[in-house]
C-alpha positions as a printed NumPy array, in Angstrom:
array([[ -0.373, -61.896,  72.159],
       [ -1.324, -63.785,  68.918],
       [  1.229, -62.062,  66.685],
       [  4.011, -62.805,  69.182],
       [  2.967, -66.584,  69.436],
       [  3.31 , -66.805,  65.371],
       [  6.703, -65.145,  65.489],
       [  7.926, -67.657,  68.183],
       [  6.694, -70.632,  66.736],
       [  6.727, -69.949,  63.158],
       [  9.984, -67.788,  62.518],
       [ 10.373, -68.563,  58.802],
       [  6.633, -67.634,  58.024],
       [  5.534, -65.313,  60.726],
       [  4.568, -62.46 ,  58.488],
       [  3.271, -64.556,  55.62 ],
       [  1.116, -67.047,  57.677],
       [ -0.018, -63.749,  59.811],
       [ -1.165, -62.331,  56.297],
       [ -2.923, -65.527,  55.402],
       [ -4.792, -65.975,  58.674],
       [ -6.244, -62.408,  57.805],
       [ -6.639, -63.284,  54.437],
       [ -5.293, -62.702,  50.928],
       [ -2.934, -60.47 ,  49.472],
       [ -5.579, -58.317,  47.587],
       [ -7.417, -56.67 ,  50.766],
       [ -6.022, -54.573,  53.515],
       [ -8.805, -54.69 ,  55.896],
       [ -9.177, -57.521,  58.34 ],
       [-12.479, -59.379,  58.214],
       [-14.608, -61.828,  60.563],
       [-15.047, -63.754,  57.224],
       [-11.156, -64.895,  56.62 ],
       [ -9.953, -67.951,  56.798],
       [ -7.064, -69.024,  58.629],
       [ -5.546, -71.759,  56.759],
       [ -2.038, -73.11 ,  57.481],
       [ -0.601, -75.823,  54.926],
       [  2.359, -76.764,  55.769],
       [  4.853, -75.157,  53.485],
       [  8.566, -75.992,  53.989],
       [  8.34 , -80.056,  52.678],
       [ 10.313, -80.334,  49.485],
       [  8.198, -81.156,  46.104],
       [  9.358, -84.358,  44.429],
       [  7.745, -85.003,  40.942],
       [  5.518, -87.685,  40.769],
       [  5.638, -90.2  ,  37.825],
       [  2.455, -88.222,  36.126],
       [  4.379, -84.768,  36.976],
       [  7.61 , -86.129,  34.993],
       [  5.298, -87.087,  31.862],
       [  3.918, -83.653,  32.267],
       [  6.999, -81.885,  32.208],
       [  8.232, -84.003,  29.192],
       [  5.092, -82.695,  27.451],
       [  5.449, -79.084,  28.082],
       [  9.355, -79.499,  27.075],
       [  8.066, -80.438,  23.646],
       [  5.189, -78.262,  22.905],
       [  2.229, -76.828,  24.787],
       [ -0.821, -78.865,  24.498],
       [ -3.533, -77.145,  23.206],
       [ -7.469, -77.191,  23.964],
       [-10.301, -74.993,  23.448],
       [ -9.144, -72.924,  26.277],
       [ -5.67 , -72.061,  25.216],
       [ -5.379, -68.681,  24.264],
       [ -2.351, -66.448,  22.519],
       [  0.804, -65.594,  24.173],
       [  0.952, -62.193,  24.974],
       [  4.711, -60.845,  24.948],
       [  5.232, -57.998,  27.162],
       [  8.011, -55.2  ,  27.447],
       [  5.769, -52.201,  29.142],
       [  2.523, -52.18 ,  31.119],
       [  0.893, -50.508,  27.734],
       [  1.635, -54.01 ,  26.258],
       [ -1.018, -55.698,  28.485],
       [ -4.038, -55.587,  26.381],
       [ -6.977, -58.035,  26.214],
       [ -9.476, -58.616,  23.639],
       [-13.14 , -59.831,  24.465],
       [-13.206, -62.933,  26.24 ],
       [ -9.437, -63.346,  27.144],
       [ -8.029, -63.72 ,  30.467],
       [ -4.823, -63.867,  32.292],
       [ -4.64 , -66.055,  35.231],
       [ -2.392, -65.126,  38.281],
       [ -1.435, -67.021,  41.552],
       [  0.02 , -64.93 ,  44.527],
       [  1.693, -65.787,  47.756],
       [  2.97 , -69.397,  46.728],
       [  4.785, -71.624,  46.34 ],
       [  2.448, -73.507,  48.74 ],
       [  2.979, -77.08 ,  48.911],
       [  0.167, -79.328,  47.588],
       [ -2.304, -76.623,  46.662],
       [  0.183, -75.382,  44.01 ],
       [  0.841, -78.695,  42.829],
       [ -2.945, -79.453,  42.079],
       [ -3.322, -75.996,  40.639],
       [ -0.255, -76.917,  38.155],
       [ -2.157, -80.206,  37.372],
       [ -5.105, -78.332,  36.754],
       [ -3.806, -75.629,  34.298],
       [ -1.853, -78.847,  32.436],
       [ -4.956, -80.71 ,  32.087],
       [ -5.917, -77.64 ,  29.8  ],
       [ -3.215, -76.772,  28.16 ],
       [ -2.892, -73.404,  29.365],
       [ -0.289, -71.172,  31.419],
       [ -0.319, -68.796,  34.203],
       [  1.741, -66.227,  35.908],
       [  2.772, -66.905,  39.52 ],
       [  3.821, -64.085,  41.657],
       [  5.928, -65.635,  44.254],
       [  7.093, -64.667,  47.914],
       [ 10.728, -65.029,  48.209],
       [ 10.185, -66.533,  51.891],
       [  8.21 , -68.978,  50.49 ],
       [  9.977, -69.961,  47.549],
       [ 13.179, -70.033,  49.612],
       [ 11.293, -72.761,  51.776],
       [  9.954, -74.603,  48.644],
       [ 12.763, -74.314,  45.883],
       [ 12.221, -77.429,  44.298],
       [  8.355, -76.626,  43.709],
       [  9.071, -73.048,  42.723],
       [ 11.584, -74.442,  39.913],
       [  8.739, -76.918,  38.932],
       [  6.464, -73.905,  38.284],
       [  8.996, -72.954,  35.732],
       [  9.791, -76.6  ,  34.309],
       [  5.928, -76.596,  33.375],
       [  6.068, -73.19 ,  31.351],
       [  4.591, -70.833,  33.417],
       [  5.913, -67.319,  34.152],
       [  6.642, -66.457,  37.619],
       [  7.035, -62.946,  38.904],
       [  8.093, -61.253,  42.193],
       [  5.791, -60.375,  44.876],
       [  8.495, -59.094,  47.669],
       [ 10.413, -61.404,  50.54 ],
       [  7.944, -61.309,  53.523],
       [  4.335, -59.684,  51.751],
       [  4.469, -56.309,  53.458],
       [  2.496, -53.474,  52.799],
       [  5.005, -51.413,  50.888],
       [  2.988, -48.344,  50.933],
       [  3.346, -47.732,  54.417],
       [  6.99 , -48.221,  54.706],
       [  9.773, -45.797,  53.82 ],
       [ 10.617, -45.792,  50.026],
       [ 14.24 , -46.864,  50.815],
       [ 12.838, -49.978,  52.808],
       [ 10.251, -51.021,  50.416],
       [ 12.975, -51.   ,  47.585],
       [ 15.229, -53.346,  49.808],
       [ 12.235, -55.598,  50.384],
       [ 11.484, -55.983,  46.548],
       [ 15.563, -56.589,  46.282],
       [ 15.221, -59.152,  49.021],
       [ 12.487, -60.728,  47.564],
       [ 14.14 , -60.725,  44.051],
       [ 17.327, -62.299,  45.655],
       [ 15.406, -65.259,  47.436],
       [ 13.704, -66.201,  43.977],
       [ 16.986, -66.098,  42.252],
       [ 18.828, -68.203,  45.151],
       [ 15.728, -70.822,  44.628],
       [ 16.703, -70.981,  40.956],
       [ 14.454, -68.582,  39.16 ],
       [ 16.779, -66.261,  37.669],
       [ 14.445, -64.178,  35.154],
       [ 11.966, -61.8  ,  36.832],
       [ 10.21 , -59.669,  34.577],
       [  6.985, -59.142,  36.316],
       [  5.982, -57.763,  39.982],
       [  2.612, -57.302,  41.845],
       [  2.251, -55.316,  45.104],
       [  1.203, -57.228,  48.107],
       [ -2.23 , -56.095,  48.891],
       [ -2.267, -54.019,  45.521],
       [ -0.611, -51.26 ,  47.796],
       [  1.445, -49.265,  45.694],
       [  3.112, -45.849,  45.573],
       [  4.295, -43.793,  42.319],
       [  7.818, -43.79 ,  43.593],
       [  7.808, -47.45 ,  43.617],
       [  6.134, -47.994,  40.247],
       [  8.69 , -45.58 ,  38.956],
       [ 11.404, -47.26 ,  40.541],
       [ 10.236, -50.463,  39.124],
       [  9.448, -49.01 ,  35.561],
       [ 13.024, -47.771,  35.771],
       [ 14.629, -51.257,  36.063],
       [ 12.623, -52.603,  33.149],
       [  9.986, -54.732,  35.607],
       [  6.267, -54.638,  34.368],
       [  3.917, -54.173,  37.179],
       [  0.993, -56.655,  36.728],
       [ -2.057, -55.278,  38.194],
       [ -5.733, -57.022,  38.651],
       [ -8.956, -56.392,  36.904],
       [-10.946, -59.144,  38.825],
       [-10.569, -60.179,  42.647],
       [-11.561, -63.666,  42.966],
       [-11.594, -62.969,  46.868],
       [-10.456, -66.689,  47.129],
       [ -9.044, -65.621,  50.812],
       [-12.542, -65.268,  52.068],
       [-13.773, -68.519,  54.045],
       [-16.346, -69.074,  51.171],
       [-16.865, -72.772,  49.416],
       [-14.65 , -73.401,  46.19 ],
       [-18.058, -73.2  ,  44.214],
       [-18.505, -70.072,  45.495],
       [-15.434, -68.57 ,  44.459],
       [-15.829, -70.091,  40.86 ],
       [-19.116, -68.942,  40.412],
       [-18.408, -65.229,  42.225],
       [-15.315, -64.964,  39.732],
       [-17.415, -65.644,  36.713],
       [-20.103, -63.465,  37.472],
       [-17.522, -60.648,  37.637],
       [-15.858, -61.668,  34.388],
       [-19.269, -61.659,  32.743],
       [-19.939, -57.952,  33.81 ],
       [-16.038, -57.04 ,  32.267],
       [-15.79 , -59.564,  29.392],
       [-12.021, -59.719,  29.982],
       [ -9.159, -59.118,  32.487],
       [ -6.647, -60.188,  34.725],
       [ -7.876, -62.34 ,  37.3  ],
       [ -6.069, -62.546,  40.753],
       [ -5.987, -66.042,  43.102],
       [ -3.697, -67.234,  45.622],
       [ -2.196, -70.823,  45.138],
       [ -1.793, -70.451,  49.084],
       [ -5.469, -71.403,  49.469],
       [ -6.967, -75.156,  49.41 ],
       [-10.391, -73.87 ,  48.183],
       [ -8.582, -72.034,  45.078],
       [ -6.552, -75.427,  44.179],
       [-10.221, -77.064,  44.762],
       [-12.386, -74.865,  42.503],
       [ -9.778, -74.352,  39.582],
       [-11.007, -77.546,  37.515],
       [-14.561, -76.38 ,  37.739],
       [-13.633, -72.547,  36.829],
       [-11.852, -73.692,  33.975],
       [-14.823, -75.674,  32.86 ],
       [-16.806, -72.755,  33.039],
       [-14.191, -70.514,  31.156],
       [-14.324, -73.309,  28.409],
       [-17.662, -73.677,  28.237],
       [-18.439, -69.99 ,  27.666],
       [-16.003, -69.493,  24.988],
       [-13.118, -67.74 ,  27.072],
       [ -9.527, -68.175,  26.067],
       [ -6.602, -67.982,  28.802],
       [ -3.526, -65.575,  27.485],
       [ -0.195, -66.513,  28.634],
       [  1.787, -63.691,  29.87 ],
       [  5.44 , -63.691,  29.073],
       [  8.36 , -61.318,  28.735],
       [  9.357, -59.735,  25.69 ],
       [ 12.617, -60.33 ,  26.313],
       [ 14.997, -62.579,  28.774],
       [ 15.261, -66.431,  28.372],
       [ 12.705, -68.092,  26.202],
       [ 13.71 , -71.523,  27.97 ],
       [ 11.773, -70.104,  31.005],
       [  8.506, -70.156,  29.783],
       [  6.394, -72.185,  26.996],
       [  5.657, -70.939,  23.703],
       [  2.116, -72.   ,  22.066],
       [  2.779, -72.993,  18.64 ]])
């Protein structure tokens, strides 16, 4: 009944919002501790005066802070190698209106770059915001069109879903898509082989922030930091779909900086260099 109502009243976001209601993209099992955030997604993004100033700064050079790390140029999955106290920040499921904008502002303030794995349906409904992510110097990867569990589909249907997501992102103005992340982190060897054969790098996850659970922003930050300390480095999964993630990010970045971590910018080894900012 609930699924039927979602399809009736939210046709353009039916599946993705159902996923959001159950949680984030990193866990397949539903839980009573999940949150049903439904931030309006379809409003076009218009940069403010401060945003335009930030874009000019990004266009010139990457503002460096104590948190700014190296640029990692990646051609294959084997190129993703982090040293001690290095992290890669990734955000899935957007672009998502004001939440994504607040995350971009927090990243700008620290002079660091992240990778955003966008859902095609979300980018199609937020094309200006999707382009703004690129304009601010971040890297964008594909995350399918409607965020299904690809491992539960036939191989042909999964390949078609990946292609639809890429097409939607290109229609939103993002021509270069060198990276991919599986929804729910649910992959198959055949799909990994398909992507590798096309020169697309699958970016996996070392630390799941679990920001899709109904917990406070402070708890998201402290729990993620706890897991990072145990591991020492890694690729961190967040979701710009959730307001709590946007709220906790400045605190989390301050924690990283105080403990001497560096944020590594993930970039394709080939492709259009104008799409990403370089640290010089």
